[in-house]
N, C-alpha and C positions, 0 to 999 in steps of 0.2 A: 504495499499500499504507500509505504513511504516512497517507494523508488519511482513509482508513478506518479506521487506528488512533487518529485524532484524536479522528472523529466517535464511534466508540466510549467513548472516555474521557470525553468532553463528556458522551455519552447517562447513563453509570455516576453522572457528576457531578450531573445534572440530575433523574436519575430520584426520583420519588415514594417516600418510604417506604412500607411496606405497614402498612395499621391495625394497630397492637397490640392483643393481648388482654391485659387488665388482670387482675390476679389478683383484683381487687375487683369484677370483673363477675360477676353473679350469674345464673346458666343456669337454667332451668325445662325440666322435663321431662314430655312426656305420659304419663298412666297407660297409656295403651294405644294399639296401632298397627291400622290397619285390617287386618279379619279377626278380631281377637283379642277372644273373647268373644261372638262373635254368636250368631245362634241356629244350631241345629245344621244342617253340611251334609249332607244326606240322601244325594247322589248319592255324597261321597265316603266317608260310612258304608257305604253299599253295598258301593264297591271295597274299600276297606280296613278295615273295621269299626269300632264305635261307640269300642272303646280309641283307635284310632288319632287320630280324629275327633276325640275329647276333648281329647286331650293336644295336637294341633295347634292348638285355637283358645286353649288356656289354660296350658300348658306352661312358656311364658317367663314369664307374672305370677305364676305360684304357684310355680316352684322354679327361675328361673333358667337353664330350658333344658334342666335334667336330667329324665331319666324314670327311676323307680324300679321295680323288678319283683322278684317271688321268686327267678325262675330266668331265666337268659339261655341261649338255644343258639347256638351261632356255628356257622352254616351252614344254607342253605336248600336242600341236594338233599333227595332224598327220605329219606334217615335222619333228618336233623334236622328235618325237617316230622313225619316218623312220630313222632319222641321228643315234640315239642311236643303232637301230638295226645294221644298215649298220657297223658303228664304232664297234661293239662286234663281227661281222664276220669278219671282217679284221684282226681285231688285239688281239688275243686269251689271252693275259694276260692284257689287259686293264679291268681298272674297271672305272664305267659310272653312275652317277647319272643324272637324270632327275628331275628340279623342276617346277612345277605346280601350279599357282594362286589358281584353283579352287579345290573342292574336288573330281572331276572325270576328266579323261581325255578326250581332245576331246569334251569340252564343248561348245565351241562358233563355228567358222568358219567350223570347221570338222563335228561337229554334227548338222549342221544347213544350209544345202544345197540341191541342186536340185538331188544330187548324180549320176550325168552324169559322164560317164569314157569318157573323149574328145578325138577325133582321132589327134587333130593339125590342125584345117584347119583355124584358122583365126590368127594365130602368124607370128610375121615379120621372114622371113627364115632367116637363120644362127644365131637367136638368142638363148640363155640360155633355153627360154621360149618354142619354137618351138622344141628343139631336147628332152628337157625333159619329153615334154608332149607325142609325138612319142614312144618314148623308154618306158616312164614310165605308158603308155597304156598296152602294153604287158606285162612289168612286174607286173601290177595289176593283170590283168587277170589271169596270172599265181600263183600269190600269192593267190586270192580268189579259185582259183582251189584246190590248194595244202591245203589249210585251210577249204575247204567245207564251203565258205561262201556264202550269196545268190549273185549272178552276172548273168546278162544277155547280150549278144551282140543283142541288140533289134533294132540297127539301128536309122538314124536321117535324117531328112528331112529338109534343109534350104531353106525357099521359098519365093520366088519374088511373089508379086500378080498383076504385070504390066511389061510391058516390060522395064521399066527404070531401075527399081528393077532387071531385070535380067541379067545388066550388073556386078550388085556385084556379082550375082552367078557365073559369067563367071570370074570374079576377084579373088574370094574365091577358085575357082577351080585351079587356076593357082599358088597361095600362097601354096595351100596345096599337089599339086602335087610336088612343090619345096621343103616341108617339108617332103616327104616321105611318105605321107598319102596314104593307099593302097584303090584299089577296089572303086574307086570316080564313081560316074555317074551324068551328067546334065539330067534330066528329064523333058519331056513337061507335060501339064496339064493333057492328059491322061493317062499317066505313072504313075503320082501323084494319080490320082484317083485309080487305080488299087491296089495301095499300101496303100493308107488311103482313103477311099470314100468320108470321111465326109470334106477332105481339097481341097478348092479350091484356085489355085494357076495358075500362068502363067508359071513358071518354078522351079526348084527345084535342090540343089545340094543335092543328096544321098550319105549318107556314112555307109554304111553296118556293120562296126567295131566300130562304138558309142555303146555305153552301159552304163548299170545303175549297182550300187551296194549300199551299205550302208556302207559310209565311218567311219561313228562313231562306226561301229562294227570292220571294218577295224583297224582302230586305238586300239579298245580295245583288239583285236588280237595281234597286235604287241608290246603293252604294257604287254601282258602275256608273250609274247616270251623274251622280255627283262627281267622280274623279276625272270623267272624260270632259267636263264642263270648262276646264281649265282655270277656273277660279276657285277650286275646292281641294281640301287634303283630308284624308281619314289615315289618323295616325294610330296604329294598332301598338298594342302592349303599354299604352301610355296611361298608367294609374295615378291619378289625380292627387295629389297630396297638399297642395297649398295654393290660395288665391291671395294676390297681391294688388293692392291698389297704388298704382305709380304715380308720382308727382306730375308727369305728363298728362294725367288723366286716364290712362289706360289700364286694363286689367292684366297682369300677370301670371298665367296659371304656371304651376309648377308639378312636376310628374318624375316619375321614375318607371323603368320596368319591373312589372309586379316579381317579387322575391328577390330582386337584386336591388344593391346599395346605390349603384350608380352607372351609368353618369346621370344627372341631374337633366330632365327634359323641360323646356320653358318654350311656351309661345306668350303672343299678348294678344289683347284685343279690344276694341272699344268697347262691345259689349257681350257678356257670357248667357247661353241657356243651358241648363242642366236638367238632363233627362236618366238618370243614373239608375233605374230599375232598383235592385236590390239596396241599393246604397245612396237613395235619393235623401235620405234624411241624413246620414253622415256628410254627404258632399256638400249638400246645402247648408250644413253646419260649417263646412271649411270657408264657405262662399260669405258667412255673416249672417245666415239666416238662423232662423231660431231654432235651437237643436232640442227643444222639448215638443215642437209640435210635430204633429204626422208621423209619429215613428212606425218605421216598417219591420212587420212581423212577416214571416217567409213560412210557407206550407207547403209540403211534399205532395204532388199526383202520380200516384203510380199507376200505370196501365198494363194491360193485357191485350193481347191480340187472339182473334182466331185463327185457329192451326189453317192451312192453305183451304183444305177439304171442307171447312167450314165456314170460310170467309162469306158466304152470299146467305146468311142466316138473315140479314135484314141489306138493306139497300140506301135507306135515307139516316138521319140522323134521329135518334130515339131518344129521349130524356124521359127522367120522371119529372114529377112536379118539385118545385123547390121545396128543400128540408126546413128553411126558414133559418132565421139567425144572420142573413145574409151571406152567409157562404155553407157549404158549396151550392151548386146547383144538381148535385146527386151524379151518381155513376149511370154513364150514359154509352151508348153505341154511336160510332162516327167512325163513317169510310174516309179512308185518307187516300190523299195522291201527293204523298210526301216523298222527294227526290231521293232523300236518305235512305227512308225506311219500306218504300213500295207502296203499291196498294194494297192496302189491308185493312180488314174492319178491327177497331181498337175498341175496348172495353173499358171505362174510368173516365176521371181519373177521382182517387180520394182526396182529402186535404188534411194531410197529416201535420202538425207543427215540427219543423225541423230544428235540429239542434246547433246547426250553422245556416248563413244566409244562402250557401251554395249548398244545402243538404240534400244531394241525388241517391243517397242511401241512407239507411234508417240511422247508421251506428256514425254519421260524418259529424262531427263535433267540433266545434270552437267555444273556449269560455266564455270571451268577450260575447259573442252572438247570443247565447243562451242565457247571459245574464241581463243582457238589453230585452230580452222576451219575459225574464221570471220576474222583472223588476217594472215591466210595463202594466202600470195599474189599469188600463183600459183593456188590455188584453187578459188580464184576471177577470175582472167583471163580466168581460164575455162568457168565459169559460163558465163562470158560476152559473149563469142563466142560461148557458145551453150544456150542461152535464152531460146530457146522453149523446149531444152532438160531437162534444169535445172526444170524450172517452171512445165512443164509436169509431171516430176517425182513426184514431192511434191503433184500436184493436183490427180495424179491416185492413190497415197497412201492413201487419202484423200477419193476419190471417187468411190465405186465399180465398177459404171457401167462406168465410164471411163477407169478403170483398165482394163475391161474384153471387151470392145470397141478394145482393142490392138489385141486380140486373136480373134476377130469375125472377123477381116480384112481378116482372112485368114480361119478360121472355121467359117463361116457365121451363122449356124446351133447353135450354142450355144447361150444360152440365161442365165438369170441371176438366173432363178429359179433351172438350174441345178447344182450350185456349193452352196459351203459351206465355212465358213473360216477355214483357216491351219494354218498352222505355219509361223514365220518369221525367217529370218538370217540376220546375219549384215557381211558385207565383207568390209575388209580395201583395201584402195587405196591411191597412192603416185601419186603426181601431180609435174612433172618437172618445168623447167624454160620455160617461155611462155606461161603455162596455158594448158601443155600437159600430158592426160593421160599416166603414166610411160608403156612400152609395154615391157617390160622385169622384171627378176629378180635384185633385187640389193645386192649387199653385200659391207660390209665395212670390209675390210681387216686389220689384224697386228694392232689390237686396244689394248692397255696397254701394251706397249712395246712388240708388236708382241704376245702376248697370248691367244688373244681373236679374234672371228671371229664373225660379226654379220650378220643377214640376215635381211636387211633392206626392202624390198618389195618382198611379194608373195603372189599375189591375183590369182584368177583361172587363168589357170587349175592346180592349187597346189595339189589339192588331189590327180587328175589324175596321175600327175608327181611325186608323194611323194619320190617314191622309187628311180625315177632316181633322182630327186633333192638331195636326201641323197648320191647317188654314187658321185656326183658331188661336196657337199660339204664335205664330207670326201677327196677328191681328192686334195679338195683345204686348206684342212685343213692340213693333210698331209705334203703339201708343204708347206706352212707358220710355222707350228709349227715341221718341220723335223724330224716327225715321223716315217718315213721308217730309217733315221738314228740310232734313239734311240732305234729301235726294232732290227735291226743289232748287237747293242753293246749290248742289254740284250739278244739275243740269241745266243752270245760270251762268257759271263758270266756263261750260263748255259751251255754251252757245256764245258767250262773248270772246272766246277764245278762237271758234269759228268766224265770227264777224271780225276779230282782229285781224286774222288771218286772209279774209275775204278783202279787207280795206286795204292791207300791204301789198295785195295781187295787183 
């Protein structure tokens, strides 16, 4: 031991000194790095758009890596993307950046749902939700048609299995009529059987204009429109961590690649709109919104699908009457035209409280997320008011037989051996004072000195309504941010410039 110690001390004594960097040493720096200011990368431009391609080559040399836009939209789900698209349509001189935490757009709620194009039946008359669903339905059909995306107007039955539930069918008919839903019919058991021979029910509300599409594909199509505009960029793997109000009046948005320490990513904009889905409350809080308002709770919806030989058990959407409490609409049958999962007949979903905001599996867990749910007073009040619903959904999520029993109530011929496991989705929900599930979209306006608009709650039918929600958000933003006034001033400057040029000529 002593020998080793002696040898070590001897080495330390004779170890050569590292070369010193003297203060007077002058460093030289290359003006550019490989790839910078090269000719256009046309393949990159085709995939990500000309705006992203140009910034990639020139951003560091021109402005120290910062990228400036007129508007930043936080969230690359269908709401954020549709909002960016609407803004680009209305304001042809504006530039936009969409910031998305994941490495693809539509990674969560948009890409993991039933794919139903809702008609507007359930929603409170006069609400934003009712209006945007009815208008959004037709906009969605038209968008899918124009862009040749899979879409089917296959219809929907909301079935009552007894006379007591029939009262709910009548109530829904009245609500839907007030909302402007077209071509509704109340059917008796014989009329139901003619449409769907395997459905056994007392009565049903028939909505022939309810349909199906692939919202993940719709979102990708919108994203492609955005990047090909030449005025917008979608920044993936950009997890927002900070909003800063700069002295020049612009908002600087900081972020980082998820699960990484750096590099810090920054963009600036005159205005920001947040559409952050599962994290809408936290992102709004970072932006200076009220952190106690509209706290998000997430629920997992598990789906099964019919095995190939049994897919034809139904042809249209078949739903039970709503169970009450605000969630869920119940286990239902839905045909799908999903390009990832194929043409299927799915059964589901449930609505089980998750233990993390991205809880696609039962045992997915994050202490912070679970703590936020358990300390949410309004969620606890909801659970106390609806104990059978709360416990029942948890049990159904764990027990296939109990799950399918809900569907067998109106399709009694369904058996366990006819289905196989399919996907799971997670949906966000907000509970208001008194433990009531929020029944409308919630906006927080004029955050951070009036420069930020935050979407705080946008659950189903947000995919159906997305194009109409985008119209609503841009209307609101135009009012809050005085965009009409700015646009007129910009047009005036352009006109004066043209006039000066003409006079000079």
